[in-house]
VEXMI-512780 format. One record per residue (C-alpha): x, y, z; residue number from 1. Coordinates in steps of 0.1 Angstrom, whole numbers, plus 2048, in hexadecimal, padded with zeros to 3 digits. Layout:
N
{atom {X,Y,Z},NUM}
...
***
This chain:
269
{atom {DA7,A89,862},1}
{atom {DA6,A7C,83C},2}
{atom {DC7,A77,82B},3}
{atom {DC9,A94,810},4}
{atom {DD7,A89,7EE},5}
{atom {DC4,A9C,7D4},6}
{atom {DC9,AC2,7DC},7}
{atom {DDA,AD1,7BF},8}
{atom {DC6,AE1,7A2},9}
{atom {DDC,ACF,788},10}
{atom {DD5,AAC,799},11}
{atom {DB0,AB4,79D},12}
{atom {DAE,ABD,778},13}
{atom {DC0,A9E,76D},14}
{atom {DA9,A89,784},15}
{atom {D8A,A9B,777},16}
{atom {D94,A92,753},17}
{atom {D9E,A6F,757},18}
{atom {D8E,A5E,773},19}
{atom {D6F,A4A,76A},20}
{atom {D4C,A45,77A},21}
{atom {D41,A26,78C},22}
{atom {D3D,A0B,771},23}
{atom {D1D,9FC,767},24}
{atom {D20,9DC,77B},25}
{atom {D28,9EE,79A},26}
{atom {D0B,A08,794},27}
{atom {CF3,9E9,791},28}
{atom {D00,9DB,7B0},29}
{atom {CFC,9F9,7C4},30}
{atom {CD8,A02,7B6},31}
{atom {CCB,9DD,7BB},32}
{atom {CD7,9DE,7DF},33}
{atom {CC6,A02,7E4},34}
{atom {CA6,9F4,7D5},35}
{atom {CA6,9D4,7E9},36}
{atom {CAA,9E9,809},37}
{atom {C8D,A00,7FD},38}
{atom {CA1,A21,7FE},39}
{atom {C9A,A2B,7DA},40}
{atom {C8A,A43,7D5},41}
{atom {C9C,A57,7EC},42}
{atom {C9E,A7B,7F6},43}
{atom {CC3,A81,7FD},44}
{atom {CE3,A70,7F2},45}
{atom {D07,A7A,7FE},46}
{atom {D26,A70,7EC},47}
{atom {D43,A73,803},48}
{atom {D66,A79,7F5},49}
{atom {D55,A82,7D4},50}
{atom {D75,A91,7C3},51}
{atom {D6D,A9F,7A2},52}
{atom {D48,A8F,7A2},53}
{atom {D49,A71,78D},54}
{atom {D35,A5B,7A5},55}
{atom {D21,A79,7AF},56}
{atom {D13,A7C,78C},57}
{atom {D08,A58,78C},58}
{atom {CF4,A5E,7AC},59}
{atom {CE3,A7E,79E},60}
{atom {CD0,A65,785},61}
{atom {CC0,A54,7A2},62}
{atom {CB9,A69,7C0},63}
{atom {CA5,A8B,7C5},64}
{atom {CC3,A9D,7D6},65}
{atom {CE8,A93,7D4},66}
{atom {D03,AA5,7E6},67}
{atom {D28,A9D,7DE},68}
{atom {D42,AA5,7FB},69}
{atom {D68,AA6,7F9},70}
{atom {D84,AB4,80E},71}
{atom {D96,AC2,7F0},72}
{atom {D8C,AE6,7E2},73}
{atom {D9C,ADE,7C1},74}
{atom {D88,ABF,7BD},75}
{atom {D67,AD0,7C7},76}
{atom {D6E,AEC,7AF},77}
{atom {D73,AD3,794},78}
{atom {D53,AC1,79B},79}
{atom {D41,AE3,79D},80}
{atom {D4F,AED,77B},81}
{atom {D45,ACD,76A},82}
{atom {D21,ACE,75A},83}
{atom {D09,AB9,76F},84}
{atom {CE5,AB6,77A},85}
{atom {CD3,AD0,78F},86}
{atom {CCC,AB8,7AB},87}
{atom {CF1,AB5,7B2},88}
{atom {D05,ACE,7C8},89}
{atom {D27,ACB,7D9},90}
{atom {D37,AD5,7FA},91}
{atom {D59,AD6,807},92}
{atom {D5F,AC4,827},93}
{atom {D71,AA7,837},94}
{atom {D61,A84,837},95}
{atom {D63,A84,85D},96}
{atom {D50,AA3,860},97}
{atom {D30,AA2,84A},98}
{atom {D1A,AC1,84B},99}
{atom {CF9,AAD,84C},100}
{atom {CE0,AA8,868},101}
{atom {CDD,A89,87C},102}
{atom {CC9,A6E,869},103}
{atom {CC3,A83,84A},104}
{atom {CD5,A70,82E},105}
{atom {CC4,A54,81B},106}
{atom {CE1,A46,809},107}
{atom {D06,A4E,80F},108}
{atom {D20,A43,7F5},109}
{atom {D46,A46,7F2},110}
{atom {D58,A3C,7D3},111}
{atom {D7D,A35,7D2},112}
{atom {D82,A4B,7F0},113}
{atom {D7B,A3B,811},114}
{atom {DA0,A2E,814},115}
{atom {DAA,A50,81B},116}
{atom {D93,A57,837},117}
{atom {D97,A55,85D},118}
{atom {D80,A35,860},119}
{atom {D75,A3A,881},120}
{atom {D6C,A5E,881},121}
{atom {D5C,A58,85E},122}
{atom {D47,A3A,86A},123}
{atom {D3B,A4F,887},124}
{atom {D2E,A68,86F},125}
{atom {D1F,A4D,859},126}
{atom {D0C,A40,878},127}
{atom {D02,A63,880},128}
{atom {CF4,A71,860},129}
{atom {CE5,A52,850},130}
{atom {CBF,A4D,857},131}
{atom {CB2,A2D,866},132}
{atom {CAD,A17,848},133}
{atom {CC6,A2B,834},134}
{atom {CE3,A1C,821},135}
{atom {D08,A20,81A},136}
{atom {D1B,A14,7FB},137}
{atom {D40,A17,7FD},138}
{atom {D55,A0C,7E0},139}
{atom {D76,A0C,7D1},140}
{atom {D86,9FF,7B1},141}
{atom {DA5,9EA,7B9},142}
{atom {DC7,9E9,7A8},143}
{atom {DBB,9CA,795},144}
{atom {DB8,9D7,772},145}
{atom {DBD,9CA,74E},146}
{atom {DBB,9D7,72B},147}
{atom {DAB,9C6,70D},148}
{atom {DB1,9CE,6E9},149}
{atom {DAF,9B4,6CD},150}
{atom {DC8,998,6D0},151}
{atom {DE1,9AC,6E3},152}
{atom {DCE,9AF,705},153}
{atom {DE8,99A,718},154}
{atom {E05,9AF,70D},155}
{atom {DF3,9CE,710},156}
{atom {DE9,9C6,734},157}
{atom {E0E,9BC,73C},158}
{atom {E1A,9DE,731},159}
{atom {DFF,9F1,744},160}
{atom {E08,9DD,764},161}
{atom {E2C,9E3,762},162}
{atom {E27,A08,761},163}
{atom {E0C,A05,77D},164}
{atom {E21,9F1,793},165}
{atom {E3D,A0D,790},166}
{atom {E23,A27,798},167}
{atom {E16,A12,7B6},168}
{atom {E39,A13,7C7},169}
{atom {E31,A36,7CF},170}
{atom {E0F,A2D,7E0},171}
{atom {E04,A3C,802},172}
{atom {E01,A22,81D},173}
{atom {DDB,A26,81D},174}
{atom {DDB,A12,7F9},175}
{atom {DDD,9F3,812},176}
{atom {DB7,9F6,818},177}
{atom {DB1,9F3,7F3},178}
{atom {DC8,9D6,7F0},179}
{atom {DB5,9C6,80D},180}
{atom {D93,9CA,7FA},181}
{atom {D85,9E2,813},182}
{atom {D84,9C8,82F},183}
{atom {D8B,9E1,84A},184}
{atom {D72,9FA,83D},185}
{atom {D58,9DE,83C},186}
{atom {D5F,9D5,85F},187}
{atom {D5E,9F9,86B},188}
{atom {D3C,A00,85C},189}
{atom {D25,A01,87B},190}
{atom {D07,9F2,869},191}
{atom {CFB,9CF,874},192}
{atom {CED,9C8,850},193}
{atom {D0B,9CA,838},194}
{atom {D1E,9B7,81F},195}
{atom {D3E,9BB,80B},196}
{atom {D41,9B0,7E5},197}
{atom {D64,9AD,7D8},198}
{atom {D5F,99F,7B5},199}
{atom {D4F,9BA,7A1},200}
{atom {D5E,9BD,77D},201}
{atom {D58,9DC,767},202}
{atom {D62,9E3,743},203}
{atom {D6A,A0A,742},204}
{atom {D68,A19,720},205}
{atom {D8C,A2A,71B},206}
{atom {DA6,A34,702},207}
{atom {DCC,A30,703},208}
{atom {DCD,A54,70E},209}
{atom {DB2,A4D,729},210}
{atom {DC6,A30,738},211}
{atom {DE6,A44,739},212}
{atom {DD3,A61,748},213}
{atom {DC3,A4C,762},214}
{atom {DE6,A41,76E},215}
{atom {DF1,A66,76E},216}
{atom {DD2,A6E,784},217}
{atom {DDC,A53,79F},218}
{atom {DE8,A61,7C0},219}
{atom {E09,A4B,7BF},220}
{atom {E12,A5A,79C},221}
{atom {E0E,A7D,7AB},222}
{atom {E27,A73,7C4},223}
{atom {E3E,A63,7AB},224}
{atom {E3E,A84,798},225}
{atom {E47,A99,7B8},226}
{atom {E64,A82,7BD},227}
{atom {E72,A7D,79A},228}
{atom {E5D,A8F,77F},229}
{atom {E74,A86,763},230}
{atom {E72,A62,76B},231}
{atom {E4D,A63,770},232}
{atom {E45,A74,751},233}
{atom {E5B,A5E,73C},234}
{atom {E4A,A3F,74B},235}
{atom {E28,A4B,73E},236}
{atom {E36,A56,71B},237}
{atom {E47,A37,718},238}
{atom {E2A,A21,724},239}
{atom {E11,A33,70B},240}
{atom {E2B,A2C,6ED},241}
{atom {E2D,A06,6F7},242}
{atom {E09,A04,6F9},243}
{atom {E03,A14,6D6},244}
{atom {E1F,9FE,6C6},245}
{atom {E10,9DF,6D5},246}
{atom {DED,9E8,6C9},247}
{atom {DFC,9F1,6A6},248}
{atom {DEA,A13,6A6},249}
{atom {DF7,A36,6A7},250}
{atom {DDA,A49,6B8},251}
{atom {DD7,A4E,6DD},252}
{atom {DB2,A52,6D8},253}
{atom {DAF,A2C,6CF},254}
{atom {D95,A1B,6E5},255}
{atom {D9E,9FF,6FC},256}
{atom {D8B,9EC,716},257}
{atom {D96,9F3,73A},258}
{atom {D8B,9D8,753},259}
{atom {D8B,9E1,777},260}
{atom {D81,9CE,796},261}
{atom {D6B,9E0,7B0},262}
{atom {D66,9D9,7D4},263}
{atom {D45,9E5,7E4},264}
{atom {D3A,9E7,809},265}
{atom {D15,9EA,80C},266}
{atom {D01,9EF,82C},267}
{atom {CDF,9F8,839},268}
{atom {CDA,A09,85A},269}
***
């Protein structure tokens, strides 16, 4: 069964507010692959581990019918409460028990979620529900992140990474699959036609508040909060203060460039 880390309403609300959709470069790589494999236009796309629906919205622009699935009731409720397109719907279910008929799914995706799944059971479901000629795109952003703002980008990134390293001390052991660039997920995918791209860089438009909020939304930070709420809260407050001072601004709404590296596993059945 999948590891459940995003169950609480409070965590789901923070996740919905601060998590970002797949970046333009990642979107383009996925769409180009699907066009190359001639699965666009497609009837049904399924986004597994959809959380509060950031990646699902992207799919809604390109497919006739899109279904986001997640094991967390709180996350699905956040997704349903967020304004979206009429062709998108959401279902609560485990990634390892997808409520779709055999060979009925044209495109199956998972954005920053697959490392929480039981790979063996999930891949059996992928093999079952994806139609012959259908495709999968399973991606994550990595812990390689940097900030850019004027001439203080290096200092800003250092402040961010010092905080991020503290938070990552509370990581679940399944983070190792992200640190290994989804190598194990790539190897587990039961399709003969597949590839893994590890160097997709995207600039995500953010504010200082957004960067701090992103760190708050991360599952290791939620574990840190449970263990030592005072220290966890203080870390984010101090980090935000240092960032603003370094940038020479007072508003947490100040825009910054947030650069992330994505890994993407693509396959065609």
